[in-house]
BAZA-868003 format. One record per residue (C-alpha): residue in one letter; x, y, z. Coordinates in steps of 0.02 Angstrom, whole numbers, padded with zeros to 5 digits, always signed. Layout:
# BAZA-868003
AXYZ/...
# end
This chain:
# BAZA-868003
M+00828+01580-02178/H+00683+01593-02056/I+00557+01574-02197/R+00643+01417-02264/L+00643+01339-02089/L+00456+01354-02068/P+00407+01204-02178/L+00541+01097-02096/L+00482+01146-01920/A+00303+01107-01969/V+00353+00934-02028/L+00450+00902-01868/F+00308+00962-01758/F+00174+00859-01840/S+00281+00703-01853/C+00312+00711-01664/A+00128+00740-01622/K+00046+00586-01542/D-00080+00495-01647/P-00236+00478-01540/S-00275+00309-01619/T-00114+00236-01544/T-00145+00300-01366/T-00140+00160-01242/A-00274+00164-01107/D-00266+00055-00951/L-00387-00027-00833/K-00327+00002-00654/F-00384-00072-00489/Q-00359-00003-00315/F-00422-00054-00142/R-00528+00033-00013/F-00563-00032+00163/D-00730+00037+00221/P-00780+00018+00404/A-00954+00088+00371/Q-00998-00023+00222/E-01137-00147+00258/R-01087-00309+00344/L-01144-00457+00236/N-01147-00645+00251/N-01091-00777+00125/I-01242-00751+00014/G-01237-00562+00015/Q-01370-00531+00146/P-01354-00416+00297/S-01269-00507+00439/S-01266-00482+00628/I-01139-00554+00747/P-01197-00726+00810/A-01238-00753+00991/G-01084-00806+01088/N-00966-00715+00971/A-00892-00541+00964/A-00809-00444+00825/Q-00711-00286+00791/T-00669-00178+00642/P-00481-00194+00610/E-00362-00059+00558/F-00309-00112+00383/H-00133-00089+00313/E-00127-00190+00152/M-00205-00331+00051/S-00169-00445-00095/V-00284-00527-00220/H-00245-00674-00327/Y-00374-00658-00465/I-00491-00524-00538/E-00630-00567-00657/L-00761-00459-00743/A-00926-00550-00767/P-01056-00486-00893/V-01212-00552-00802/A-01261-00640-00642/A-01271-00810-00728/T-01092-00802-00794/P-01005-00954-00718/L-00845-00926-00622/G-00701-00918-00745/D-00808-00880-00898/G-00796-00692-00882/A-00647-00584-00928/I-00502-00634-00818/V-00400-00473-00807/Y-00279-00519-00669/Y-00202-00686-00614/A-00056-00693-00493/E+00083-00819-00495/E+00056-00993-00426/I+00184-01123-00371/S+00184-01310-00330/I+00340-01322-00222/G+00233-01359-00070/G+00145-01505-00155/E-00024-01440-00215/N-00040-01288-00326/A-00039-01131-00219/V-00023-00942-00228/N+00161-00892-00221/F+00158-00771-00073/D+00338-00715-00101/R+00288-00647-00271/A+00113-00583-00227/A+00087-00397-00254/R+00016-00304-00107/A-00062-00133-00090/G-00135-00017+00039/E-00293+00090+00027/D-00307+00198-00130/Q-00148+00123-00203/V-00161+00053-00377/F-00144-00136-00365/S-00142-00190-00547/T-00140-00108-00718/I-00202-00195-00876/S-00208-00126-01051/L-00388-00101-01101/K-00344-00175-01272/D-00319-00340-01178/V-00495-00336-01104/P-00626-00418-01217/P-00752-00286-01273/G-00917-00303-01184/T-01029-00239-01045/Y-00983-00302-00871/Q-01097-00291-00718/W-01000-00393-00590/V-00824-00403-00519/R-00749-00557-00437/A-00592-00534-00333/S-00504-00682-00251/V-00426-00613-00093/T-00267-00700-00035/Y-00190-00597+00106/Q-00239-00463+00229/N-00134-00365+00353/Y-00217-00264+00491/D-00212-00216+00676/V-00334-00271+00809/R-00353-00238+00995/F-00344-00371+01134/N-00317-00402+01318/I-00194-00519+01406/N-00267-00566+01573/N-00206-00656+01728/L-00021-00623+01701/P+00087-00672+01849/V+00143-00518+01948/I+00077-00396+01817/G-00107-00441+01819/N-00202-00383+01664/L-00137-00292+01511/T-00288-00214+01427/N-00318-00129+01259/Q-00159-00193+01180/K-00127-00190+00993/G-00075-00332+00880/T-00047-00355+00692/V-00131-00497+00602/A-00067-00577+00441/S-00222-00665+00377/F-00221-00791+00236/V-00393-00821+00160/G-00347-00886-00013/F-00379-01064-00072/N-00199-01114-00040/T-00043-01008-00013/Y+00140-01060-00012/I+00229-00959+00121/T+00415-00958+00155/T+00412-00826+00290/I+00286-00699+00351/K+00322-00535+00437/P+00162-00460+00506/R+00251-00308+00570/E+00430-00320+00637/K+00457-00503+00680/T+00474-00647+00556/L+00393-00817+00563/A+00465-00960+00457/V+00329-01067+00374/N+00398-01149+00218/S+00238-01239+00173/N+00068-01224+00094/K-00069-01151+00202/K-00255-01168+00169/Q-00387-01034+00198/G-00393-00975+00379/F-00208-00978+00424/W-00153-00827+00526/A+00001-00757+00608/F-00018-00633+00751/E+00118-00514+00813/T+00090-00424+00975/Q+00130-00239+00997/L+00132-00230+01185/S+00142-00058+01264/D+00298-00006+01358/P+00379-00066+01468/Y+00322-00236+01403/S+00370-00217+01221/A+00524-00326+01244/Y+00405-00473+01264/N+00324-00458+01094/Q+00299-00622+01005/I+00224-00701+00851/Y+00089-00833+00868/S+00002-00929+00728/G-00149-01040+00703/D-00296-01083+00594/A-00477-01028+00595/P-00598-01175+00580/A-00617-01243+00403/G-00762-01164+00312/A-00785-01026+00441/T-00711-00884+00337/T-00848-00775+00264/V-00838-00758+00073/V-00975-00644+00010/N-01054-00708-00152/P-01226-00637-00190/L-01226-00744-00350/F-01218-00906-00252/A-01376-00975-00338/T-01315-00945-00516/S-01125-00937-00501/P-01060-01037-00352/I-00878-01030-00301/P-00772-01177-00241/A-00767-01213-00056/G-00611-01146+00027/S-00585-01005-00096/C-00605-00821-00062/V-00685-00756-00221/V-00780-00603-00158/T-00913-00545-00280/G-00988-00372-00300/K-01098-00281-00425/L-01038-00124-00511/A-01142+00028-00471/Q-01146+00062-00658/P-01100-00070-00788/L-00925-00058-00859/V-00928-00043-01047/V-00767-00088-01138/T-00756-00052-01324/G-00572-00079-01356/Q-00559+00097-01423/E-00532+00186-01258/T-00407+00327-01252/S-00420+00366-01065/D-00382+00258-00915/I-00521+00178-00815/L-00495+00164-00627/I-00602+00043-00525/T-00599+00050-00336/L-00634-00119-00252/S-00717-00060-00093/F-00716-00198+00037/S-00821-00198+00193/I-00713-00221+00349/N-00862-00189+00462/N-00835-00305+00611/S-00741-00422+00497/F-00629-00496+00633/E-00732-00615+00738/W-00698-00729+00886/Q-00786-00838+01014/D-00822-00721+01160/T-00815-00846+01301/N-00830-00721+01442/G-00958-00610+01356/N-00865-00445+01376/G-00856-00402+01192/Q-00666-00396+01195/L-00533-00516+01128/D-00454-00599+01277/F-00297-00701+01295/Y-00230-00767+01461/G-00059-00780+01540/D-00097-00899+01682/G-00056-01056+01581/T-00227-01134+01610/T-00367-01025+01542/P-00388-01055+01355/A-00378-00904+01239/E-00534-00849+01147/K-00533-00928+00975/I-00531-00828+00813/V-00668-00894+00699/D-00683-00774+00552/M-00567-00658+00457/G-00669-00639+00299/L-00710-00475+00216/R-00891-00427+00230/G-00938-00366+00055/L-00875-00291-00105/I-00936-00138-00198/P-00837-00102-00358/V-00844+00082-00406/R-00784+00161-00567/N-00694+00323-00527/
# end
């Protein structure tokens, strides 16, 4: 009996064994928010903080991108590379816009998107373009000249920052409170929720506004050969080693999109103290936020 079973067991074993040629391998992307990564300007050059402004490195929670493209060479026009991720858009707000309600979000070292490598055109890719839509992070600020209280210093607030070309938002919840929007918002829209320290936490509020048009930094070192549309946030970075896709991969490839958050939150420092100041006296204008753009991208194959 045992001898007769051997051939049958052998057939069953080998018929259940996985054929390596049918193994599906994926291309995966995750985020990293690096406070020490070099701070760059729009054309990929080292950038200092302009006179009259101040900046801080925020504490990042999560981010969303709308579009990821692999470009073979520096001269590859935007859109002519391999588009491996494209999020949902909607026109309910009038113009076409990213659908924020359906946008995938991820924190640091969390896989954001997974694409079968068989769907990526074979080739050698040197550059990654990632169109950032949304960022969520904490910053520090002061509220000065409050009646009775005086000054509340070193307070924390959560920023919901929209830097995409156009985003349709129904509601936004930076942390605990919800703001109804129900409209399209262009690059630079932000919502800010205070996290006041006790005993003042009962007075937490959400505020919203817009950074000046064109002020958001979008790093593109290929500006001379592959420009991007004004008002978009297609951050471009070169892979440390070219990514070679053959279509015959049997193991997953993970790419970390490492974004520089080095002093990426910038404002007009009207009093010159290097801190973000708001005022509670009803007369002194708050310092204006002027830039919420990421300060560089280094894609790294893990």
